[in-house]
N, C-alpha and C positions, 0 to 999 in steps of 0.2 A: 891524820890518822896513821896509816902505814904506807910505806913505799918500798922500793927495791933494796934500800939499805937497812931496813928494819931487820933486826936479829930476833928470831923466834926460838924459844926454848920449851922443852917438855920437862916434866917432873923426873927426878932421878929414879923414882919408883916405876916409871913406865916400861923399863927394860926394852926399849926400842921395838916394841911389838907392832908399831904402825897404826895403832888405834888410840891415838893420844889427843889430848887437848894441848895446844901450843899457846904460849903467852908471849907477847911482844916485850922485849927488853927496852926499857925507856931510854930514849936519846933526847935530852933536852927537857923542856917543861912537860911534866906529866899531869894531865888532868883526867885522863881516862885510861883504862886498861883494855887493850885489844886482845881478843881470844879467838882462836880458829881451830878447825878440825885438821889434824895433820894429814888425813887422807885426801884433803882437798885444799892444798896450799894456795891455789889461785881463786878459791871461793871467797865468800864474804867472811868478814870478821865481826864478831859481836863485840860491842864496847860497853864497859861497865864503869860507873863512877868509882873513884878511889874508895869511897866509903863502902859501896856495895862489894867491891872486890876484897877489901880488908875484912868485912864481915864474913864473907864466904871462906876465906883462908882461915880465919879464926875458928869458924865452925868446923872445918875439916880437922884442924889441929886439936880441937876439943872433943872430937868424936861425935859431933852432932849429926853426922850423915853416915850411918852404918853402911859399911861396904865400900866407902870412898877412900 
């Protein structure tokens, strides 16, 4: 899953507001996508399958989620 060497990133649209979703940058084989709350970096991470994450990102890009 994730460890101390995992690099987390936020969207360039987040403007460093501190209320962001962070996504782990893959290191090695990627079969899930870890996501966490930037306000709680030591808290749990949700993990999504590659297919689920790709569908979410596609939906955001296509405007399927107004306000996101």
